[in-house]
N, C-alpha and C positions, 0 to 999 in steps of 0.2 A: 842729585841722585838720592836714593833711599838712605844710604849711610850718612850723608851730610845732614839730611833732614832729621834722622834719628839722633845724631849727636847734638844738633841744635835743640831738639826737643828735650833731651836729657839735661843739657845745660840750662835751658829755660826752667825746668823743674827745680834744678839745684839752686838757681838764683832766686826763684820765688820762695823756696823753702827757707833759704838763708834770710830773706827779707821778712818772711812771716815769723821766723824765730826771734826777730827783734835785734839781730846782730848785723854788723856791717860785713859784707862779703870780703874774704881775705884776698888781698891783691897778689897777683902774679903778673909779670910782664906779658906772658902769653895770653892770659885771660883778659887783661886790659886791652891789648892790641886787637884781639878778636872782637871784643865789644866795640872798639872804635871802628874797625873795618865794617861791622854790621850797622854802623850809624846810630848806635844806642846813645841814650842820654846817661852820662856817668857823673856821679858825685863822688869825688875822691878825697878822703881825709888822709893827710900825712901825719901819722900818730907816733908818739914815743911813749913807752910804758911809764917812764919816769916823769912825764910832763903833766902837772895838775890841770892845765888849761885843756890839754888833749883829752883828758878823762871827762871833763865837763862837756867839751864839744862832742865827744862820742855819745854821751848820755842824751844830749839834746838832739843829735842826729838820729839816734835810735828811736826817740819819741816821734820826731818829724816823719821818719820813713813809714810810719803807720798811717799817716794822713793819706786818704784816697787821692788827693790832689797830686801827690808825688809818686803814684803807683808805677808810672812808666819810667822811673829813674832807677838806675842800678847804683846802689850805695856800696862803695868799696873803701877799704882801709889799707894803706901801705905803711910799712914799718920804716920810720925815719932813719933808724940806725942801720938797717940792713939793705934797703933799696938805694944804695949810693949811686949806682949808674943812672938809674931813673931820675934820682934827685938832681944830679948834675945836668942831665939832658933837658929837664924842664925848668931849671933855674930856681929850685926851691931854696929859700934862704933860711928856713927854720921849721921846727915842728909846729903842730897845730895849724898847718896850711890846709886850706880847703879849696879845691879846684873843681870847676864844673866843665864838662866837655859835652859837645853835641857831635858825635862821631869823633873826628880827629881835630875839630876846632875847639879851642879853649874859649869858653863863654864868660867865665867869671873866676876871680881868685881873691881870697882873703887870708889873713893870717891872724891868729890869736882871738878870733871871734868865737864865743861859745854860747851867747844868748840866743834865744829863740827868734826874736824879730829880725836881727841882721842875717841869720842863717836862712830864714824863710825868704828874705829879700833876694838872696842869691839863688835859692832853689826855684823861685818864681820865674827866673829867667829861662829855666828849662821846662817848667810845667806847661 
């Protein structure tokens, strides 16, 4: 219906604005589940503010998300210290975990990688 279309349109604008601003989209369980239900490609970084590897990983992902090759991927960042229910559900063992989803299916997972080449290798599984 028209309302659903309008909400989807506004969310699309919001996601594209966040991506164009160079930042990773802030994770909420609702936003994540809605994106999964829509079959979107999602790159989720599990980030902790106190983690130097996370900071480097975030910078690398911020640069990679500008690559037109990855335009169709929604980049999200979840807070490792706050999203404990989600962390337990998905079995995250530590911060700087990077997980790729195609809809509800997990495609790839890594932890502690912050260099461009390995992260691109994971993103290429979705591109």
